[in-house]
A tleap script that builds the chain and sets N, CA, C and O, in Angstrom:
source leaprc.protein.ff14SB
mol = sequence {
  NMET LEU VAL ILE PHE ASN GLU ASP ASN ILE
  LYS LEU VAL ILE ALA LYS ILE ALA THR VAL
  ASP ASP PRO GLU LYS ARG VAL LYS PHE TYR
  GLU LEU PHE ASN GLU MET ASN ASP THR TYR
  ARG TYR PHE LYS LEU TYR VAL ASP SER ASP
  GLY ASP ILE MET LEU GLU GLY ASP LEU THR
  MET ASP LEU ARG ASP GLY ASP PHE GLN PRO
  GLU THR LEU MET ALA TYR ILE GLY ALA SER
  LEU LYS LEU LEU GLU ASN ALA TYR PRO LYS
  ILE MET LYS LEU MET TRP ALA CASP
}
set mol.1.N position { 111.831 94.257 105.633 }
set mol.1.CA position { 112.205 94.737 104.318 }
set mol.1.C position { 113.481 94.020 103.917 }
set mol.1.O position { 114.447 93.969 104.679 }
set mol.2.N position { 113.473 93.474 102.728 }
set mol.2.CA position { 114.652 92.827 102.173 }
set mol.2.C position { 115.185 93.670 101.026 }
set mol.2.O position { 114.420 94.145 100.187 }
set mol.3.N position { 116.479 93.851 100.994 }
set mol.3.CA position { 117.142 94.519 99.887 }
set mol.3.C position { 118.130 93.495 99.331 }
set mol.3.O position { 119.094 93.115 99.996 }
set mol.4.N position { 117.871 93.057 98.100 }
set mol.4.CA position { 118.660 91.990 97.483 }
set mol.4.C position { 119.444 92.572 96.312 }
set mol.4.O position { 118.861 93.104 95.367 }
set mol.5.N position { 120.746 92.468 96.382 }
set mol.5.CA position { 121.617 93.008 95.351 }
set mol.5.C position { 121.951 91.935 94.331 }
set mol.5.O position { 122.427 90.858 94.692 }
set mol.6.N position { 121.703 92.222 93.055 }
set mol.6.CA position { 122.119 91.396 91.932 }
set mol.6.C position { 123.071 92.220 91.076 }
set mol.6.O position { 123.339 93.380 91.386 }
set mol.7.N position { 123.576 91.634 90.012 }
set mol.7.CA position { 124.498 92.382 89.145 }
set mol.7.C position { 123.818 93.524 88.407 }
set mol.7.O position { 124.413 94.584 88.213 }
set mol.8.N position { 122.566 93.311 87.993 }
set mol.8.CA position { 121.885 94.288 87.148 }
set mol.8.C position { 120.791 95.080 87.847 }
set mol.8.O position { 120.287 96.061 87.301 }
set mol.9.N position { 120.424 94.663 89.045 }
set mol.9.CA position { 119.343 95.376 89.713 }
set mol.9.C position { 119.399 95.146 91.217 }
set mol.9.O position { 120.159 94.319 91.722 }
set mol.10.N position { 118.573 95.902 91.900 }
set mol.10.CA position { 118.379 95.738 93.332 }
set mol.10.C position { 116.905 95.440 93.526 }
set mol.10.O position { 116.049 96.232 93.132 }
set mol.11.N position { 116.607 94.300 94.132 }
set mol.11.CA position { 115.231 93.917 94.407 }
set mol.11.C position { 114.899 94.338 95.834 }
set mol.11.O position { 115.646 94.072 96.776 }
set mol.12.N position { 113.768 94.997 95.959 }
set mol.12.CA position { 113.284 95.440 97.254 }
set mol.12.C position { 111.990 94.683 97.537 }
set mol.12.O position { 111.077 94.676 96.711 }
set mol.13.N position { 111.912 94.049 98.702 }
set mol.13.CA position { 110.715 93.301 99.090 }
set mol.13.C position { 110.329 93.717 100.506 }
set mol.13.O position { 111.136 93.648 101.433 }
set mol.14.N position { 109.097 94.144 100.650 }
set mol.14.CA position { 108.539 94.361 101.977 }
set mol.14.C position { 107.593 93.185 102.202 }
set mol.14.O position { 106.551 93.070 101.557 }
set mol.15.N position { 107.980 92.321 103.127 }
set mol.15.CA position { 107.291 91.047 103.311 }
set mol.15.C position { 106.323 91.100 104.479 }
set mol.15.O position { 106.503 91.848 105.440 }
set mol.16.N position { 105.298 90.284 104.360 }
set mol.16.CA position { 104.331 90.068 105.447 }
set mol.16.C position { 103.737 91.368 105.978 }
set mol.16.O position { 103.721 91.612 107.185 }
set mol.17.N position { 103.255 92.187 105.068 }
set mol.17.CA position { 102.566 93.414 105.465 }
set mol.17.C position { 101.346 93.036 106.300 }
set mol.17.O position { 101.020 93.699 107.284 }
set mol.18.N position { 100.693 91.980 105.897 }
set mol.18.CA position { 99.570 91.376 106.622 }
set mol.18.C position { 99.403 89.980 106.034 }
set mol.18.O position { 100.008 89.652 105.014 }
set mol.19.N position { 98.581 89.162 106.681 }
set mol.19.CA position { 98.321 87.815 106.180 }
set mol.19.C position { 96.827 87.625 106.012 }
set mol.19.O position { 96.039 87.944 106.903 }
set mol.20.N position { 96.445 87.098 104.848 }
set mol.20.CA position { 95.049 86.853 104.512 }
set mol.20.C position { 94.816 85.343 104.559 }
set mol.20.O position { 95.311 84.607 103.706 }
set mol.21.N position { 94.066 84.889 105.554 }
set mol.21.CA position { 93.797 83.460 105.691 }
set mol.21.C position { 92.539 83.019 104.948 }
set mol.21.O position { 92.462 81.891 104.462 }
set mol.22.N position { 91.564 83.902 104.864 }
set mol.22.CA position { 90.273 83.576 104.251 }
set mol.22.C position { 90.385 83.582 102.723 }
set mol.22.O position { 90.721 84.610 102.136 }
set mol.23.N position { 90.105 82.440 102.070 }
set mol.23.CA position { 90.212 82.376 100.600 }
set mol.23.C position { 89.318 83.385 99.877 }
set mol.23.O position { 89.695 83.902 98.826 }
set mol.24.N position { 88.139 83.667 100.432 }
set mol.24.CA position { 87.257 84.649 99.786 }
set mol.24.C position { 87.848 86.049 99.861 }
set mol.24.O position { 87.726 86.833 98.919 }
set mol.25.N position { 88.486 86.360 100.980 }
set mol.25.CA position { 89.136 87.673 101.105 }
set mol.25.C position { 90.338 87.773 100.182 }
set mol.25.O position { 90.637 88.849 99.665 }
set mol.26.N position { 91.034 86.651 99.969 }
set mol.26.CA position { 92.179 86.677 99.040 }
set mol.26.C position { 91.734 87.157 97.674 }
set mol.26.O position { 92.416 87.961 97.038 }
set mol.27.N position { 90.595 86.666 97.225 }
set mol.27.CA position { 90.070 87.084 95.918 }
set mol.27.C position { 89.833 88.585 95.903 }
set mol.27.O position { 90.129 89.252 94.912 }
set mol.28.N position { 89.305 89.118 96.990 }
set mol.28.CA position { 89.066 90.565 97.070 }
set mol.28.C position { 90.387 91.338 97.051 }
set mol.28.O position { 90.480 92.415 96.461 }
set mol.29.N position { 91.410 90.772 97.707 }
set mol.29.CA position { 92.729 91.417 97.661 }
set mol.29.C position { 93.336 91.345 96.267 }
set mol.29.O position { 93.969 92.299 95.815 }
set mol.30.N position { 93.147 90.217 95.579 }
set mol.30.CA position { 93.642 90.119 94.196 }
set mol.30.C position { 93.039 91.238 93.360 }
set mol.30.O position { 93.736 91.898 92.589 }
set mol.31.N position { 91.736 91.443 93.523 }
set mol.31.CA position { 91.049 92.484 92.757 }
set mol.31.C position { 91.573 93.873 93.129 }
set mol.31.O position { 91.854 94.693 92.255 }
set mol.32.N position { 91.700 94.128 94.433 }
set mol.32.CA position { 92.209 95.424 94.899 }
set mol.32.C position { 93.613 95.676 94.365 }
set mol.32.O position { 93.902 96.758 93.855 }
set mol.33.N position { 94.485 94.678 94.483 }
set mol.33.CA position { 95.872 94.871 94.063 }
set mol.33.C position { 96.000 94.987 92.549 }
set mol.33.O position { 96.855 95.726 92.062 }
set mol.34.N position { 95.168 94.275 91.799 }
set mol.34.CA position { 95.192 94.453 90.345 }
set mol.34.C position { 94.851 95.892 89.986 }
set mol.34.O position { 95.484 96.497 89.121 }
set mol.35.N position { 93.844 96.428 90.663 }
set mol.35.CA position { 93.453 97.821 90.419 }
set mol.35.C position { 94.555 98.790 90.839 }
set mol.35.O position { 94.884 99.718 90.101 }
set mol.36.N position { 95.121 98.575 92.020 }
set mol.36.CA position { 96.157 99.475 92.521 }
set mol.36.C position { 97.432 99.377 91.683 }
set mol.36.O position { 98.071 100.392 91.407 }
set mol.37.N position { 97.800 98.177 91.284 }
set mol.37.CA position { 99.045 97.987 90.530 }
set mol.37.C position { 99.005 98.639 89.154 }
set mol.37.O position { 100.050 98.911 88.563 }
set mol.38.N position { 97.801 98.892 88.642 }
set mol.38.CA position { 97.695 99.616 87.370 }
set mol.38.C position { 98.223 101.034 87.493 }
set mol.38.O position { 98.615 101.638 86.494 }
set mol.39.N position { 98.239 101.579 88.717 }
set mol.39.CA position { 98.679 102.964 88.899 }
set mol.39.C position { 100.137 103.071 89.331 }
set mol.39.O position { 100.713 104.158 89.295 }
set mol.40.N position { 100.745 101.949 89.743 }
set mol.40.CA position { 102.132 101.966 90.200 }
set mol.40.C position { 103.046 101.513 89.082 }
set mol.40.O position { 102.752 100.540 88.387 }
set mol.41.N position { 104.131 102.200 88.910 }
set mol.41.CA position { 105.053 101.857 87.838 }
set mol.41.C position { 106.220 100.999 88.325 }
set mol.41.O position { 106.651 100.094 87.610 }
set mol.42.N position { 106.728 101.258 89.499 }
set mol.42.CA position { 107.954 100.613 89.948 }
set mol.42.C position { 107.755 99.550 91.023 }
set mol.42.O position { 108.705 98.854 91.381 }
set mol.43.N position { 106.539 99.414 91.544 }
set mol.43.CA position { 106.272 98.463 92.613 }
set mol.43.C position { 104.995 97.699 92.327 }
set mol.43.O position { 104.126 98.164 91.590 }
set mol.44.N position { 104.893 96.512 92.926 }
set mol.44.CA position { 103.686 95.707 92.813 }
set mol.44.C position { 103.329 95.153 94.182 }
set mol.44.O position { 104.191 94.694 94.932 }
set mol.45.N position { 102.042 95.205 94.489 }
set mol.45.CA position { 101.498 94.559 95.677 }
set mol.45.C position { 100.892 93.236 95.244 }
set mol.45.O position { 100.290 93.148 94.174 }
set mol.46.N position { 101.048 92.201 96.068 }
set mol.46.CA position { 100.447 90.907 95.743 }
set mol.46.C position { 100.285 90.079 97.005 }
set mol.46.O position { 100.846 90.394 98.055 }
set mol.47.N position { 99.501 89.006 96.879 }
set mol.47.CA position { 99.325 88.033 97.942 }
set mol.47.C position { 100.070 86.784 97.506 }
set mol.47.O position { 99.788 86.232 96.442 }
set mol.48.N position { 101.028 86.331 98.323 }
set mol.48.CA position { 101.787 85.135 97.937 }
set mol.48.C position { 101.013 83.866 98.285 }
set mol.48.O position { 99.902 83.937 98.810 }
set mol.49.N position { 101.593 82.723 97.997 }
set mol.49.CA position { 100.896 81.443 98.171 }
set mol.49.C position { 100.574 81.124 99.626 }
set mol.49.O position { 99.698 80.301 99.892 }
set mol.50.N position { 101.261 81.755 100.567 }
set mol.50.CA position { 100.975 81.556 101.989 }
set mol.50.C position { 99.934 82.544 102.516 }
set mol.50.O position { 99.571 82.497 103.691 }
set mol.51.N position { 99.455 83.437 101.646 }
set mol.51.CA position { 98.483 84.438 102.062 }
set mol.51.C position { 99.101 85.720 102.588 }
set mol.51.O position { 98.391 86.596 103.082 }
set mol.52.N position { 100.412 85.835 102.488 }
set mol.52.CA position { 101.093 87.042 102.965 }
set mol.52.C position { 101.029 88.145 101.913 }
set mol.52.O position { 101.265 87.903 100.729 }
set mol.53.N position { 100.710 89.345 102.354 }
set mol.53.CA position { 100.690 90.505 101.464 }
set mol.53.C position { 102.102 91.040 101.366 }
set mol.53.O position { 102.765 91.275 102.376 }
set mol.54.N position { 102.555 91.230 100.131 }
set mol.54.CA position { 103.929 91.627 99.848 }
set mol.54.C position { 103.936 92.851 98.937 }
set mol.54.O position { 103.011 93.064 98.153 }
set mol.55.N position { 104.981 93.641 99.050 }
set mol.55.CA position { 105.260 94.723 98.106 }
set mol.55.C position { 106.647 94.452 97.541 }
set mol.55.O position { 107.588 94.184 98.289 }
set mol.56.N position { 106.771 94.522 96.228 }
set mol.56.CA position { 108.042 94.184 95.597 }
set mol.56.C position { 108.337 95.149 94.457 }
set mol.56.O position { 107.433 95.613 93.762 }
set mol.57.N position { 109.612 95.437 94.283 }
set mol.57.CA position { 110.033 96.287 93.177 }
set mol.57.C position { 111.471 96.003 92.801 }
set mol.57.O position { 112.236 95.453 93.594 }
set mol.58.N position { 111.831 96.377 91.597 }
set mol.58.CA position { 113.198 96.212 91.100 }
set mol.58.C position { 113.737 97.564 90.663 }
set mol.58.O position { 113.110 98.286 89.888 }
set mol.59.N position { 114.901 97.883 91.173 }
set mol.59.CA position { 115.605 99.105 90.788 }
set mol.59.C position { 116.747 98.703 89.872 }
set mol.59.O position { 117.691 98.044 90.306 }
set mol.60.N position { 116.665 99.095 88.616 }
set mol.60.CA position { 117.715 98.749 87.667 }
set mol.60.C position { 118.931 99.609 87.936 }
set mol.60.O position { 118.880 100.838 87.885 }
set mol.61.N position { 120.031 98.923 88.226 }
set mol.61.CA position { 121.273 99.619 88.534 }
set mol.61.C position { 122.408 98.635 88.258 }
set mol.61.O position { 122.480 97.584 88.894 }
set mol.62.N position { 123.272 98.955 87.338 }
set mol.62.CA position { 124.393 98.070 87.004 }
set mol.62.C position { 125.447 98.182 88.097 }
set mol.62.O position { 126.113 99.208 88.231 }
set mol.63.N position { 125.587 97.118 88.872 }
set mol.63.CA position { 126.503 97.144 90.006 }
set mol.63.C position { 127.857 96.521 89.691 }
set mol.63.O position { 128.719 96.460 90.568 }
set mol.64.N position { 128.063 96.061 88.467 }
set mol.64.CA position { 129.314 95.379 88.114 }
set mol.64.C position { 130.508 96.312 88.080 }
set mol.64.O position { 131.631 95.882 88.345 }
set mol.65.N position { 130.295 97.567 87.764 }
set mol.65.CA position { 131.407 98.505 87.632 }
set mol.65.C position { 131.620 99.349 88.885 }
set mol.65.O position { 132.355 100.336 88.855 }
set mol.66.N position { 130.985 98.965 89.973 }
set mol.66.CA position { 131.158 99.714 91.216 }
set mol.66.C position { 130.447 101.048 91.227 }
set mol.66.O position { 130.859 101.974 91.925 }
set mol.67.N position { 129.363 101.150 90.443 }
set mol.67.CA position { 128.632 102.415 90.336 }
set mol.67.C position { 127.461 102.489 91.303 }
set mol.67.O position { 126.464 103.147 91.003 }
set mol.68.N position { 127.551 101.842 92.439 }
set mol.68.CA position { 126.475 101.866 93.417 }
set mol.68.C position { 126.233 103.288 93.887 }
set mol.68.O position { 127.164 104.010 94.245 }
set mol.69.N position { 124.974 103.675 93.880 }
set mol.69.CA position { 124.592 105.020 94.288 }
set mol.69.C position { 123.612 104.914 95.460 }
set mol.69.O position { 122.413 104.741 95.246 }
set mol.70.N position { 124.109 105.015 96.685 }
set mol.70.CA position { 123.242 104.827 97.849 }
set mol.70.C position { 122.074 105.808 97.899 }
set mol.70.O position { 120.997 105.459 98.383 }
set mol.71.N position { 122.271 107.020 97.411 }
set mol.71.CA position { 121.180 107.994 97.442 }
set mol.71.C position { 120.024 107.558 96.546 }
set mol.71.O position { 118.867 107.847 96.851 }
set mol.72.N position { 120.320 106.869 95.447 }
set mol.72.CA position { 119.269 106.350 94.577 }
set mol.72.C position { 118.506 105.232 95.275 }
set mol.72.O position { 117.278 105.178 95.210 }
set mol.73.N position { 119.230 104.346 95.938 }
set mol.73.CA position { 118.583 103.270 96.691 }
set mol.73.C position { 117.714 103.844 97.805 }
set mol.73.O position { 116.586 103.390 97.999 }
set mol.74.N position { 118.212 104.823 98.530 }
set mol.74.CA position { 117.427 105.410 99.622 }
set mol.74.C position { 116.164 106.094 99.088 }
set mol.74.O position { 115.113 106.025 99.726 }
set mol.75.N position { 116.252 106.744 97.944 }
set mol.75.CA position { 115.069 107.363 97.334 }
set mol.75.C position { 114.055 106.288 96.942 }
set mol.75.O position { 112.849 106.480 97.099 }
set mol.76.N position { 114.542 105.170 96.437 }
set mol.76.CA position { 113.679 104.050 96.044 }
set mol.76.C position { 112.989 103.454 97.275 }
set mol.76.O position { 111.794 103.161 97.234 }
set mol.77.N position { 113.726 103.278 98.351 }
set mol.77.CA position { 113.138 102.784 99.601 }
set mol.77.C position { 112.098 103.780 100.107 }
set mol.77.O position { 111.020 103.380 100.548 }
set mol.78.N position { 112.410 105.053 100.048 }
set mol.78.CA position { 111.445 106.080 100.455 }
set mol.78.C position { 110.169 106.028 99.632 }
set mol.78.O position { 109.072 106.178 100.170 }
set mol.79.N position { 110.308 105.814 98.329 }
set mol.79.CA position { 109.137 105.714 97.453 }
set mol.79.C position { 108.295 104.495 97.815 }
set mol.79.O position { 107.066 104.560 97.794 }
set mol.80.N position { 108.951 103.384 98.147 }
set mol.80.CA position { 108.201 102.178 98.526 }
set mol.80.C position { 107.432 102.403 99.824 }
set mol.80.O position { 106.292 101.958 99.956 }
set mol.81.N position { 108.043 103.082 100.772 }
set mol.81.CA position { 107.369 103.354 102.038 }
set mol.81.C position { 106.213 104.331 101.864 }
set mol.81.O position { 105.193 104.215 102.545 }
set mol.82.N position { 106.364 105.287 100.964 }
set mol.82.CA position { 105.283 106.237 100.668 }
set mol.82.C position { 104.102 105.499 100.031 }
set mol.82.O position { 102.947 105.745 100.377 }
set mol.83.N position { 104.403 104.599 99.101 }
set mol.83.CA position { 103.352 103.805 98.475 }
set mol.83.C position { 102.630 102.972 99.535 }
set mol.83.O position { 101.401 102.909 99.550 }
set mol.84.N position { 103.394 102.337 100.414 }
set mol.84.CA position { 102.803 101.519 101.467 }
set mol.84.C position { 101.972 102.372 102.423 }
set mol.84.O position { 100.914 101.941 102.881 }
set mol.85.N position { 102.444 103.563 102.719 }
set mol.85.CA position { 101.688 104.471 103.586 }
set mol.85.C position { 100.326 104.790 102.968 }
set mol.85.O position { 99.322 104.858 103.678 }
set mol.86.N position { 100.288 104.985 101.649 }
set mol.86.CA position { 99.040 105.286 100.952 }
set mol.86.C position { 98.149 104.055 100.815 }
set mol.86.O position { 96.924 104.167 100.878 }
set mol.87.N position { 98.752 102.884 100.627 }
set mol.87.CA position { 97.985 101.658 100.404 }
set mol.87.C position { 97.491 101.024 101.699 }
set mol.87.O position { 96.464 100.345 101.703 }
set mol.88.N position { 98.203 101.237 102.783 }
set mol.88.CA position { 97.905 100.543 104.035 }
set mol.88.C position { 96.467 100.739 104.521 }
set mol.88.O position { 95.838 99.762 104.927 }
set mol.89.N position { 95.921 101.953 104.497 }
set mol.89.CA position { 94.520 102.101 104.929 }
set mol.89.C position { 93.547 101.267 104.084 }
set mol.89.O position { 92.585 100.718 104.620 }
set mol.90.N position { 93.784 101.168 102.786 }
set mol.90.CA position { 92.920 100.359 101.922 }
set mol.90.C position { 93.072 98.878 102.257 }
set mol.90.O position { 92.093 98.132 102.269 }
set mol.91.N position { 94.295 98.464 102.525 }
set mol.91.CA position { 94.565 97.068 102.883 }
set mol.91.C position { 93.846 96.726 104.187 }
set mol.91.O position { 93.167 95.704 104.278 }
set mol.92.N position { 93.996 97.574 105.181 }
set mol.92.CA position { 93.388 97.302 106.483 }
set mol.92.C position { 91.859 97.392 106.440 }
set mol.92.O position { 91.169 96.633 107.122 }
set mol.93.N position { 91.342 98.312 105.646 }
set mol.93.CA position { 89.887 98.406 105.496 }
set mol.93.C position { 89.325 97.100 104.962 }
set mol.93.O position { 88.319 96.603 105.468 }
set mol.94.N position { 89.963 96.545 103.952 }
set mol.94.CA position { 89.534 95.273 103.389 }
set mol.94.C position { 89.811 94.124 104.356 }
set mol.94.O position { 89.015 93.190 104.447 }
set mol.95.N position { 90.904 94.182 105.060 }
set mol.95.CA position { 91.262 93.126 106.008 }
set mol.95.C position { 90.199 92.997 107.102 }
set mol.95.O position { 89.841 91.887 107.493 }
set mol.96.N position { 89.695 94.136 107.595 }
set mol.96.CA position { 88.763 94.109 108.715 }
set mol.96.C position { 87.303 94.141 108.284 }
set mol.96.O position { 86.411 94.159 109.132 }
set mol.97.N position { 87.046 94.150 106.978 }
set mol.97.CA position { 85.660 94.132 106.489 }
set mol.97.C position { 85.032 92.762 106.753 }
set mol.97.O position { 85.718 91.740 106.752 }
set mol.98.N position { 83.731 92.762 106.976 }
set mol.98.CA position { 83.023 91.490 107.220 }
set mol.98.C position { 82.876 90.672 105.983 }
set mol.98.O position { 82.305 89.582 106.028 }
savepdb mol mol.pdb
quit
């Protein structure tokens, strides 16, 4: 998990959830993630150019004035893990399908 701090937001990336080597399966993951991402507001699942499954989100928080709120970040991380917990069985089902 990467937490990247910028001036206007915090980017959260959960990298390499799994890797999809088969090009035909990548297409199936694109379809699955397009469907799933329609229901998520703050996070997106995708397959990167190396075939790695990623989860990414941006938490808007102005950090220039020292207004960092760790409890907000922790809630955001918790939400990402909950989403991943719900999505993981679908990801693995597709990963291990023939």
